[in-house]
N, C-alpha and C positions, 0 to 999 in steps of 0.2 A: 724204211723202218719207222713205224709210228712210235709215239711216246711210250705206250704200254710195253711194246716190244723192246724198246731201248732200256726201260727199267728192268725188264726180265733179264736182258743180256748183261746189264751191269751187276745184277744180283748173282747171276750164274758164276761170276768171277770173284764172288765174295762180297764184302760190304761195299756199297756204292760210295763213290768219291764224294767228300764233303765239299759243297760249293761255297765260294765266298758270297756272302749275302748280308743284307742289313735292312732294318726297319728304321726309316727316318721319322715317320709320323704315324700315329694312329689315334682314332677317337671312337668312342661308343656313344650312340645317340638313341634316346628313347629306350635303351636297353636291348633293342633287337636289330640295330643297324650298326655296321662297322665300316669305317673308312680307313684304309691302310695305304701308305706310300713307302716305297723303298726300292731296292735293287737286288738282283740275283745274277751273278756272273756266270751265266749259261748262255752260250751263243746260239742255242737252238731256237726254233720258231715258237714253241709252245711251252707252257708251264702247267703243271697240275698242282692245285692248291688244296690243302685241308686245314680246317680250323679245329683246334682242340681246346677244351676247357677242363681244367683239373684232371687231366689224363684221359678224358673221353672225347671222341670226335663229336663235333657240333653239327646238327642237321641244318642245312641251308635251304631256303626257298629259292634263292637266286644268288648268282655270283657274276659280277661284271668286272672286267679288267681292261685297263688301257696300258699299252706298252709305249716306252719312249727311250730315247738315247741318253746315255750317261757318260759323256766323254771323260769326266773326272774319274770314273771307275775304270774304264778301259785303258786310260793312260797309266794306271797302276798295275792292272792285272792282265792287260793285253786285249787285242781285238780292235776292230775298226771303230773310229769315234762315233759313227752313227749307228752302231749296233744297239738294238732296242732291248736293253737289259734292265731298264727301269720299269717300275709298274706302279699303278694306282688301282686299287680294287675297292669295290663296294660289295659287302656281303650282307644279305638280308637273312636273318636267323629265323628258324622255325619257332623258337621260343626265346624269351628274354633271358639274359645272363645275370647272374648275381654280380653286384658291383665289385666284389672282392675276388672274383674268379681269376685263376691264373691261366692266361691265354697263350697259346702257342700257334704259330703259323708254320705248317710243314709244306715245303716246296719240293716238288719232284720235277727235275728237268731232264733233258736228253743226255746231259753230261754228269749228272750227279744229283744230290739231294742236299737240303738245308733245313734246319729246324731253328726257328726264330721266336724268341720270347717277346711278347708285347710288353715292354718295360715301361715303368713310370716316366723315365727320362724322355721318351718319345711321345708320350701321350698328350694330345691336343696342344702341340707346340707348332703353331701355325707358320712361323718363319721357317721351320724345317720342311713343312709341306711345300712352301714356295721354292725353297732351295732344291728340293728333290726333283722338281719338274723344270728347273731353269734351263737345263741343257736339252730339253725336248724340242723337236722340230715344232714349228708353229701349230700345225694341224694337230699333232699329238698333245701339245700343251693345252690347247683349247678344249680338246676332248677330255683331258684330265680335269680341267676346271669345271666343265659341264657335269662330269660325274660327281665331283665334290659338291656342286651346288644342288644336285638332285637329292643329296642327303641333308644339306644344311641351309637350303634357300640360296643365299650367297654367303657362304660361311667358311671360316678358317682359311681364307686365302691371304696369307702372310701371317705370319704376322704376330709372332709372339703368341699372345693369348687373344688375338683379335678375332672377332666374328662380325660379319656384316650381313644382315638379312634384309633385303628389299622385299617386303610383303606384297605391295601393290605399286604399280607405276602407271600413271595416267598421261596420255597424250593430251595436252592442253591446246586445242586448236592447232595452229602452226607456230605457236610462240614459245613452247617449252614443254617440260616434263615435270610432273608432280610426283614425288617419291614419298612413300610411307614405309617405315620399317624400324630396325634397331641396329645400333652399332656398339659393340662391346670392345672398347679400346682403352683400357685403363691407363696404359703407358704412353698414349698418343703415338703409337707406332706408325700409323698411316701418315703419308706426306701429302696426299692430294686425292681428290675425287671429282671426276668430271663425267658428264653424260654426253654420249655421242649418238646422234641420229643421222643416218645416211652419212654424208660427208661433213656434217657440221658438229662442232663440239661446244659445250658450255664452258664458261669460266670454272675455275676450281671452286667447288661449293663446300669443301670439307669444313672450313671454319665458319661457314654460314648456316650449317644445319640448324634447324629449329628443334631444340632438345626438349624432351618431356619424359616423365617417369614411365618405366615399364616394369611393374612388380613381377610380371610373369617371367621376364628375363632374369630378374634377381633370383627367382625361385629355381630357374632351370640351370643357372651357372653356379659353379662351386664358389661359395662366398670367399674362399681363400684367394680367388683371383680378382677380388675387388668389387663384388656385388654391392649395390646400393646407390649407384650413380644414375643419372638421367640418360639411360641407354637408348630410349626411343627417339625417333626423329620424324619430322616432316620437312620437306624441302621442295621449293619451286625452283627449278633450274631453267632459266631462259635459254632457249636454243632454237634456231630456225629449223623447223622440222617439216618435211613434206606432208601435206594433208593425207590423213589416213595411214600414217606410218604405224606398223604393227610391232616393230622391234627396235630396240636401242641397245647400247652397250654402256656398261659402267667401266670407266677407265680408272683403275685403282692403282695409285702410285705408292709403292713401298720404297724402302731404302735401296733395294736392289733392282727393281724393274717396274714397268707399268703393265698391269695385268688387265686384260679385256674380258669382261664377264657379260654374257648375253642376258637381256632382260626383255620380257614380253610387255608390250604397251596395251593398256586397256583404253578404249575410247571414253572420253568424258561425256556423260549424258547431257542431252538438251533439257531434260526434265529437271525442274528446280529442286524438287525434293530429293531425287536420286543424286544429283550433283552435290547438293549441300551435305547429304549423308556421307558420300564418298570422301569429301574433303574435310568435313568438320568432325565426324564421329571419333577419330582417334584422339582428339584433344579434350582434356578434362577442363571444363570451364572454370573450375576453382584453382587451377594451377597458377603458380606465381608468374609465369611468363606468357600467359594466354594472349594478352594484347600484343606482345612482341611477336608471337607466332602469327597472329592475324595480320599484322602490318607487313612482316617480312616475307611470308610464304603463302598463307591461305588467301588473303585478299588479292594479291597479284594473280594467283591462279584462278580465282573466281572471276575476276574482272577480265582476264584473258580468255577464259573458257566459256563463260556464260554470256551469250549474246541474245538477249530477248529480241524477238522479231514478231511482226504481225502475222497472223495465220496465213498460210499459203492458200491460193485459190482452191476451193473445193474442200478445205480442211474443216471448215465450220459447219456443224450440223445444227439446225434450228428446228425444234419441235414445238408446235403450238397446240394448246388444248383449249378449245372454246374460242369465242369471238372476243379478241382483245379490244380495248377502247381505241377508237379511230384517232382521237386527238387527246391523249391522256394529259392530265395536269402534271403528273409526276410518274417517274419510273423507279420502282424498287429494284436495285441491282444486288443480288445475293449470291455470293460464291458458296459452293458446296464442296467441302473438303473434310476427309476423315470419316464422316458419317452423313447419311441422307435423311435419317428419321426425324430430324428437327423440322423438316417440311411439314410433317403432320401437326405438330404443336403450333408452329408459326402460322400456317394457313388457317388453322381452326380459329385462332385469335383474330387474324385479319378479316375473316369472313363476317365478323360481327360489326365491322366498322363501316359507317356510311361513306367514308372517304374512298372506299374501295371502288365505287362506281367511276371515279376519275383516275384510277391507279392502274398502271401497267406493271405486272409482276414478272421479273426476269431472273430466273435461277441460272447460274453458270456452273457447269460441272467441272470442277478444277481437280478432279481425282478420277482417273480412268476406272478405278475399281468400283466407282459408284454409279456408273452409267445405267446399268440395268435396274438397280434399286431406285434411282431417282426417277426413271421413266415409269416404273411401276407405281411409285407414290404419286407422281403427277397425274397419271391416268385415273387412279382410284380417287384421289382427293378432288379432282375436277368433277367426277361423277357424283361424289357425295355432297360436296359443298357448293357445286356450281360456280366455282371460281375459275375464270380464264387465266391462263398463265403460259409462260414460254420457258423452254429449257434450251440452253445453248451449250454445245459441246465441241471440243476440238480433239478429244481423245488423248490429251496429255495434260500434265500439270503446268500451269503458267504462273503460279504464285498468286497471292491475293491481288496485287496491283494489276497483273496481267488479266486476271479474271474480271475485275471491275472494269477495266478499260474495254475488254471484249464485250461485256454485257452492256456497257454504255453505248458502244457503237451499234449494237443491235436494237437499242431502245429508242423511244421517240418523245418521252415526256419533257415538259418545259423545265422541270426540276429533276435532279437526280438524288435519290436517297440511297446512300451507300450503307449497306446493312449486312450484319452477320446473321447466319442462319440460327444462331443460338440466342438472338435477341427477340424477346417476346413482349408485345404491347401490354401495358398495365391498364390502359384506359382507351376509350374511343376518342377519335378526333385529333389524335396527336400529330398526324401528318399536316393537317391544315394549320394547326397552331404553330408548328415550327416554321412553315412557309410564310405565315404572316409576320413572324418575328424577322425572318430574313429580309422580307420586303420593307419592313418598317425601319430597320437599322441602316442608315445611309452608307456606312462604311463596311457593312457585313459581307464577308466572302463565304463563310461557312457557319452553320449553327448546328449544335448538337444538344440532345436532352441530357438530363441526369439519368444515369444507369445504376440500377440496384442489383445486388445479389438477391437470391431467392429469399434470404432471411431478412431483407429490408435494410441491410447495410450498404454503404456506398461502394460501387465499383468504379464509376467514372463521374467526375464533377469538373471536367476540364483537365487538360494535360499541362504540366509544368516540366522543368528540367532540373536534374540533380546529379551530383556525383555519388558514387558508392564506394565505400572503403575497399571492397574486394577488387574493383577495377577503377582505381582513382583517376585514371587518365581519360575515362569515357564519360560522356554526358548521356545519362539514361532518361527515358521518358518516365515521368512520375505522375501518379494519380493522387493528388492531395485529398485527404479524407477517406481513402480507400479502407474498407473494413470497419468504418465507424457507423453507428446507427444514423440513418439519414436525418432524423430530427435534431441531431447534435452538430451537423455540418451546416453551418449557417452562412448566408451570403445573400447578395442581391438576387432578385428573381431572375434577372438577365445580367450576365457579367462577361466582360471581355476577358479572354484567357489566351495564353500563348498558342494553344492548339486544342483541337477536339479529336476524339477517336473516330476512325472510319467504321467502327462497329455499328455506329448509327450517326450519320451526318447528312445534312441537306446542303446542296450547292446548286446554283443555277447551271443548267446544261451549257449555256453559252460561255460562262466563266470557266467551267471545268475544261471545255475545249480550248479556251484561250490559254489556260495553264499547261495544256498538253497532257491532261489526265494525270494519273498516278505514275510515279517513276518505277518502272519495272526492274530496275537494277537492285532493288531491295528484294532479296530472295525469300521465297515462301510467304512471309508476311510479318511485318513489324516496321515501324518508323516511316512507311510510305505515307501515312496519314499526317503525321506532324511535318513531314517534308512538304506535303501539299499545302498545309496551313502556313508554313514559313514562306513558301513561294507566293501565296496569296498576300501575305503581309508585305513582301517586297514590292507588291503592286498597290499597296495602300489599302488592302482589304483585310479586315480583322476576323477573328474567330470568336464565337460567343457560345456560352453554355446557357441553356434555358432550364432553370431548376424546377419550374412548376410543370414541366413535361417530363414524365418519368416512364421508363421501360425497364424490364428485367433483362439482365445479361448474365448468362451462365459462364462466361469467359473461358475460352479455350476448350470448352466441352466439344465444340464442333471439330476440334483437332485431336481429340483424345486418343484416336486410333492411329495417328499419323507417325509417331516415332517416340524414341526415348526422351526423357527429360533432359539428359545431358546434351543430346543433339539439338533439342529445341532451344536450350539456353545458348548454345554456340551460335545458332542462327540469329538470335536476338543480339548477341554481342557483335557479330559481324555487321548487322544492320546498324547498330548503335555506332560502331566505329565509322562506317561510311557516312552516316548522318552527321556525326560530329565533325568529320573532316570537311564537310560542305558548309555547315552552318555554325561553326564554333563562335564566331564573333557575334552573330545575331543571338545565339543562345546565351552567351555571357551578358549581353545587353539586357535580355529579357530577365535574367536572374537578378541583375542589379536593380532593375525597375521594380521587381516584386518585393525586394528587400527595403525599398524606400517608402 
């Protein structure tokens, strides 16, 4: 006899028997999804369920149910302890419900019927959800949890009013897992949180979570439950993970049990831009604990997951346009990132300079999106301006430092000119003049020109170091005189400075190689230039700004299409943190010297 036949048989003898039944937990999410957990003391194999709102049946687009044992109920009402009379169901509604609708779940079983009101006392009480599935066999309990997480992410698993949502989880090499999400636990109901990959588990990270504001969670959760806290989090959980692991488990410890929740792992990109976007974008750089988050979670994840490496054999594509100088005096090494059209303006200015005859021009494509554009510009500009040039491409982003190192390795000039694509010459002969200063100064390691904004105000006049009240523990690179009309920023024609910008700097190739090039651990770009200058200083070689050589710098215009301002600021803060950790004592000595 099937369920429909059983119901007809029951009705033929009068009113069907009322079943013992109860709703332990229910929640309504986005207005069109319901999650309900409870039990019906009906020992038959199937149940038929209907949802009613304000006296009318609700149309459902899907209904999924998981059954499990409730020995606490069978001990009272009879039946085998493993009888699967508990249920967890997900109902997807054809249309959203009003928030004040009176909801009823009607249950038809083989032995009778029950009508259950979805009451306020059972609504979104996570500890009741956990208790309702505690007696389930392991397989049924995990199926119930997966059904719940399909509605809530990883939500409402225990827990009073607790909700835990892991939005993304990244496998960080073989050294750990980086989590992003939010945890709403105003009463501190959770007792522990670990990450397990294969057979290895992390230490408890619950108290170590890096917390940050999540206004969207505030808006989504009833303010009476305590909205307004820092519900967001990032967390790097060190754990020995097999390479390529695609799955992990969250081990959520409550007062009553440890619940295992499956989590899919995303691979962490080798691309510096994508990696930094994944790890840094959730964090507001103006937040009060941003440096704490960097130190405790983001920096360990970046350092564990970002492993710069030289290009693999066959990865480098080199395109040559025209006959390059056989023995160039200098090589201009110019990364292309964000946009390629600056080649047009830059090469047009370079074409006017007599120093071009002894100059090798090397553009490095540091953004795979630009390859076709850059090749098109190079081909056209070579034909129009008759300038020989080289394009180097590896098909991925390597960051500013990686791009410079790659271009330097492909070039052959006696001097290297590190140059941004948005730096434009103001006058002819600037290359030869900077090189003469480098040769004339016995202790010089790098020289750089004065750089101006398009309106004639100073962009770069040497780099110094300063603290900022927003991030008082970080040493930031400072550009003294920035934004001031150039004629008001006075100083010696040539002056020793703590560092110069790699937006335009000249260094002897042999010395660049002796220093090991730029440090590629600085992601995307920032602080690798001052790091190079400080490494030069550690070998007794100084940095100088040459003020009577001037060029225009549009500053970051070459990166204007690369990402949001918040992400770019976070990149700068990470690089500043890394730079300061390495050079704190030297920076402090430099600051003291400039004050005297």
